[in-house]
C-alpha positions in Angstrom: -54.7 13.4 -11.8 -52.9 11.6 -14.3 -49.5 14.1 -13.7 -49.9 13.4 -9.7 -49.0 10.4 -10.7 -46.5 10.4 -12.9 -44.6 13.3 -10.4 -44.7 10.4 -7.8 -42.7 8.1 -10.4 -40.5 10.8 -11.3 -39.6 11.5 -7.5 -39.7 7.6 -6.5 -37.3 6.6 -9.0 -34.8 10.1 -8.5 -35.0 8.8 -4.8 -34.0 5.6 -5.5 -31.9 6.0 -8.3 -29.5 8.2 -5.6 -30.3 5.4 -3.1 -28.1 3.5 -5.3 -25.6 5.3 -5.7 -24.9 6.6 -2.0 -24.3 2.6 -1.8 -21.8 2.5 -4.1 -20.0 5.5 -2.5 -20.2 3.7 0.6 -18.6 1.0 -0.5 -16.1 2.3 -2.1 -15.6 4.1 1.3 -14.9 0.5 3.4 -11.5 1.9 4.8 -9.8 -1.9 4.7 -8.4 -3.0 7.7 -7.5 -6.6 8.6 -8.1 -6.3 12.5 -11.3 -5.2 12.1 -12.3 -9.0 11.7 -10.2 -9.3 15.3 -13.7 -10.2 16.4 -13.4 -13.4 14.6 -10.5 -14.8 15.3 -11.6 -16.8 17.8 -14.8 -18.5 15.2 -11.9 -19.0 12.6 -9.9 -20.6 14.0 -11.4 -22.9 16.4 -15.2 -24.6 15.9 -16.4 -21.7 17.6 -19.5 -20.1 16.0 -19.5 -16.6 15.1 -20.2 -13.7 17.2 -22.2 -10.8 15.8 -20.2 -8.4 15.9 -18.2 -10.4 13.7 -20.5 -11.1 11.0 -20.9 -7.4 11.4 -17.0 -7.1 11.3 -17.3 -10.0 7.9 -20.0 -7.8 6.0 -18.3 -4.5 6.5 -14.9 -6.0 5.0 -16.2 -8.0 2.8 -15.3 -5.8 0.1 -11.4 -6.1 1.4 -10.6 -9.9 1.3 -9.6 -10.4 -2.1 -6.7 -7.5 -1.3 -6.6 -9.7 1.9 -6.3 -13.5 0.2 -3.0 -12.0 -1.6 -1.3 -10.9 1.2 1.5 -13.5 2.4 0.5 -12.5 5.8 -3.1 -13.2 5.5 -4.3 -15.6 3.2 -3.9 -18.9 5.8 -6.6 -17.6 7.5 -9.1 -15.6 5.0 -8.8 -19.2 2.6 -9.0 -21.6 5.4 -12.0 -23.0 6.0 -12.7 -21.8 9.3 -13.3 -18.6 7.7 -15.4 -19.6 4.9 -18.0 -21.5 7.6 -17.7 -17.9 9.5 -18.5 -15.9 6.3 -21.4 -18.8 5.2 -22.6 -18.7 8.9 -22.9 -15.0 8.8 -24.3 -14.9 4.8 -21.7 -13.3 3.2 -21.0 -14.3 0.4 -17.3 -16.4 -0.2 -14.7 -13.7 -2.7 -14.0 -15.8 -5.7 -11.1 -13.6 -6.3 
């Protein structure tokens, strides 16, 4: 009986390690494209609330936000209070770059 429990524990550990590895690969596979944040434009520039699509895109593009902040053409939007409000509303931590 103990050997079955040990085998199950090892199997679960392998699955968890594999899943964590897949998450890291998924993060690395994000294609940084600021146009993906277009659904957030109205919420960033006005007092509007972000849509579900906007929140999904913010979460998807969050690994890219520091890169966008370094771009002179994008930083005024990404560093704006509206962008911080949208990130907070969507439950996505605003990056500290």
